[in-house]
N, C-alpha and C positions, 0 to 999 in steps of 0.2 A: 432588798439586797442591792447594793450599789455595784455597777459594772465598771471595771477599770477603763479609763479613757482609751488605752491601747487596744483593749478587747472590743470596745465599741467601734473603733476605727477598722479593726479587722473584720468585724461583722458587716460593716457598711461596704467594705471593699468586696467581700464575698458576694453580697447581695447584688452589687453592681456587675460583677462578673457573670452571675447567673442571668441577669437581665440582658446583658450584652450577648451572651451565648444564645439566648432565646431569640433575640432580635436577628442575629446572624442566621440562625437556623430557619426562621420564618422568611427572611430575605432570600435565602438560597432556594427554599421550597417554591417561593413565588417566581423566582427567576427561571425555574425549570418549567417551561411552557409546554403543556400538552397540546396536541393538535385539536382543533375544534371538533373534529369528528372521530376522535380516538375511541376505539371500542372498549367495552368492559371485558370482553372475552374474544380471543382470536385463535382459530385452529390453523396451524401451519400447514401449507400445501406444497406439493411438488412445484418447483419453479420459483418459490419465494426466495428472497435474499434477506440477509440481516439488515442491509441498508433500507430495503423496502419496508420491512416490519418496523424498524426504528422510525422511519418517516411516517408510518401509519399512526404511531403513538405520540411522537414528539415533533414540535416545530423545528427543533435543532437536533437532527438524528445522531450527530456525533456525541451527544450527551447520553446515549443509551446506557453506558455503564452506571450512570447516576440512578437509574430506575430498575436495572436488571438485578433481580434477587436470585442469587445462586442457592439452589436447594440442596442441602447436604445429604438428604435422604435419596436423591436421584442420582443414578449412575451417569457419569459424564454430564454434570449440570451445566458446563460451559458450552456444550454443543446443543444445537437446536435441530430437531429432525421433523420431517413431515409427519403430521398426526399429533404432534405435541400441542398442548393447549396453553396459551398465555393469558393469564388473568390480571387485570389492572385492579390493584388494591391500594389502600392507603395505610401507611404505618406512621403513627405519630403525626398525622397530617400531611405526610409526604407521599407522593405516588411511587408505587413499586410494581414491578412485573413479577408475578409468581409463575413458576413452571409447573405444569401438571402433566406428568408422564404416566399414563395408565399402564398397568401390567398387562401382559399378553395372556390371552385365553390358553389354558392348558388343554392339549389334545393328546390322547393316547395313540401312539403310532407303532406299527409293527417294524421290527428291525430291517432296514434297507437303506441303501445309499440315496441321498437326496441332494439336490443342488438348489440353492436359493440365493438371490442377490442380497448382499449386506446393505442395510439402509445407510445412506450417506447423509451427513449433516448438511444443512443449507449453507451455501457459500456467503461470503461477506457482500459480494457484489455480483451482478449478472455474469453468467458463464462466458458470454461473448467478450467480457473484459478481462477474463482470467489469463489471457496470453501475456499480459503485462507482468504477471507474477512469475512467469517461467524464466529459466536461465537463458537470457538472450544477450543483449548488449552488456558489456562490462566496462568498468573503469579500471584501467591497468597502469602499471609502471611501464613507461615506454621502453626503457632499456631491457627490462626482463621480458617484455613482449617480443622484442626483436631478437631475443636469444632463444625463443621457443621453437619447437619443431615446425616444419613447413611442408607444403606440397611441392614435390620436385617435378613430377610430370605425370601424364596419364600412361597407362600401359600400352596404348595404341598411338601415341604421339599426337593426340588431340590437344590443341591449344586451349580449348574451352571444355570444361568438365562439369558434369551435373550428376543428379541422383542416378544410381545404378552403375556408374562408371567405376572401373578399377583404376587405382592410381598408385604411384610410388611416393612415399613420404620419407623425410630424412630429418635427423636431429638427435638431441640427447633426450632419452626417454625415461619416464618414471616406470618403475617396475610394477607389473601386474595391472596396468591400466590399458585397456584396449579400445575404449570409446573416447573420442575427442570431438570437440566442436571447432569449426573453422571460422576464423576471424580476419578482419582487415582493419587497419587503423582508420578511425573516423575523426571526429572533431576534437580539438583541444580546447576545453572550456576555460575562459578567463573571467576574473571579476571585472565588472564594467569600469569601475573607477581606478582601482589600484593595478589592474592588469595582472594580478596574481594568477598563476595557473592553478585552477581548481581540480583538474583531472583530465586524463587522456582517455577518450572513449575507444573501445574496440567493438566494431560492428559484427554481429553474428551473421554468418552466411549459410551455415549448414552443419552437418554432422557426419562423421566417418567411423568406421569400425576397422581395427587392425586385423588383417587376415594371416600374415606370415612375416617372420623375421628373416630378412635377406642378408643380414650381417653388416658390420661396419656402419651402424646407425641407419641403414636403409630398411624400410618395411614396405610390404604390400598391403593396401587397404581398399575398401569399397566405400563409396559415398552413399550414405543412408538417406540423406535429404539435402536439398539445397534451395535456398530462397532466391538465389540468383546465380549466375555463372561463376564457377570457381576457377582460379588461375594459379599458375606456378608462383610460389612465393607467399601465398596466403598462409597465415600462421595457425597452429593447432594448440588448443588449450584443453586440459582434461575436462571431460563433461561434468557439469555441476547439476545436481538435482535440488531444486528449490520447491519442495512440496508446499502447497498452500495450507496454512494452519487455520482451519475454519473456526477455531475457538478465540482468535484474537478479535478485539472490538475496536472500532474507530475511537480515537481518543483525542482530547485537546492537548496540544503541546504543554509540557511541564513549565515552560517559560515563554516569555514573549519572543516571537520570531518574526522578523521582517526580511523578506527576500524578493527575488524576481524569477520569472521563467527565463532561462537562458538557452533552452534548446527544446526541440520537438523530436521524439523518437520516430515519428512517421516522416514521410517525404513531402508532406504538405507544408504550406506556409502558415496555416492556421490549424488549431487543434479542436476537435469536436468531443462530445461525450464519449467516455471510455478510451480516449487516446491517452498515450503516455507522454509525459513531459519531463524535462530536466530542471531541477531546482538548484539554485546557487547556495543552498544551505545544507549542512550535513550533520554528522555525529558531533563534530567539534562545537556546533551551535546548539546542541541539545535536541536535535530532531531525531525521532524514533520511528520505527516501522509501525504503521497504524495511525500516526498523527494526521489530523485533518487540518487543512489550511483553506482559507477563503481566497478566491482570485478576485483582484480588484483591477479595474481599468481606469487609469489616470485620464482626467478630462482637461482639455486645453482651457486656458483662462479666457474669459470673455470681457468685452468692453462694456462697462456700465453706461447705458445711454443717458443717464442723468448726470452722474459725476464726471463722465469721460475718462475714468480710470479703469485699468485692467483689474479684474476680480478673479482670484484663484478659486476654482471649484473643487469640492471634495471628490475623492475617487469613488467610483460606483462599483458595488459588488456584482460580479457576473457569474460566479460559479464556486464550486467546492472541489478540492483535490485531496486524494488519500495517498499518503506516502507508503510505498511498498518495498523499497530497497534503499538503504542508506550507505553512504561511503563517508570518508573523513570530511570532505569539503563539499560533496555533491549528494543529491538524492534523486531517485526516480519516483514519480507519482502518477496516479491514474485519475483522470477527471471524472467525478461522479455526476455532476450536474452543471449545466451552463444555460445562461440566457442569451449569450451571443458567443461566437467563436473566440477562443483564447489565442494569444500570440506571444512571441518572444517579447519581453519587456513588461508584460503584465505583472502586477504586484501581488505578492503572496504574504499573508499574515495570519496569525492565530485568530480564530473566531472569537 
């Protein structure tokens, strides 16, 4: 039976597509590099972090979602708890991590009140780095910030105020909000080349609680905490709660991103592991919470001793940063690993 030329062409194209798909799948599987000492089975312990476990299995821990197998039969499969067992298996030749969550032993108990701590899922990164995820510094609109309520004075005429002091505060208030955070204007970040204003930072100084309404916009409050001395004129913004979602995974940006470090949230001139940094890329550039970027250090050109010409050297990778809060034009990130201190001007790019 003769096959029509068009059908032959269609069959050839289908076969080529299948071969191409297989080649791509094989390439992707090969590019996903397991760590040389990756275990076949790992029991999660107290103190573990998702980043540590991903590093245990992968040379590129930010590619954890590529091997994480979400088990539909397990309650909360996106969360990993101490005692869970992670098994390294292969599905169609590609590595996968399967979660094994054993059921609890059934014990008959007599009726009475009992208290027990609820198990907590392991965090993404070590707990000493979690302060970066909390509501601290913010990027604000300067005009709206300067219209916010403010500290008027202490109740005892002290010029400097701190935790435990009662104070008077004044302004236009939002109803049913009693907890506020205290801020002072910080740096105004600009793009290096164009000088475009990327954002105005408000530095968090402490927190207060409203005690009583004294009328005419005046309220009495108590300072709950202060990172440094508070002064008259410091502004008040409603307290924000940014709970850490332990189920999000470090991810590779959906598109190519190239940026720089333009600020450090600490007071040092250099940043170390678990310090927070300011990135000059944000939501408009496609950056998302959880995206991982590599930190690169540009190297000065050198003079070739043979040709006598200057030779530009490629940038050197010095670390990895995890984006944890994004704004329109800026983002905050926490440094997960470093081979040398990071600084303003270092290059950021998708791995």
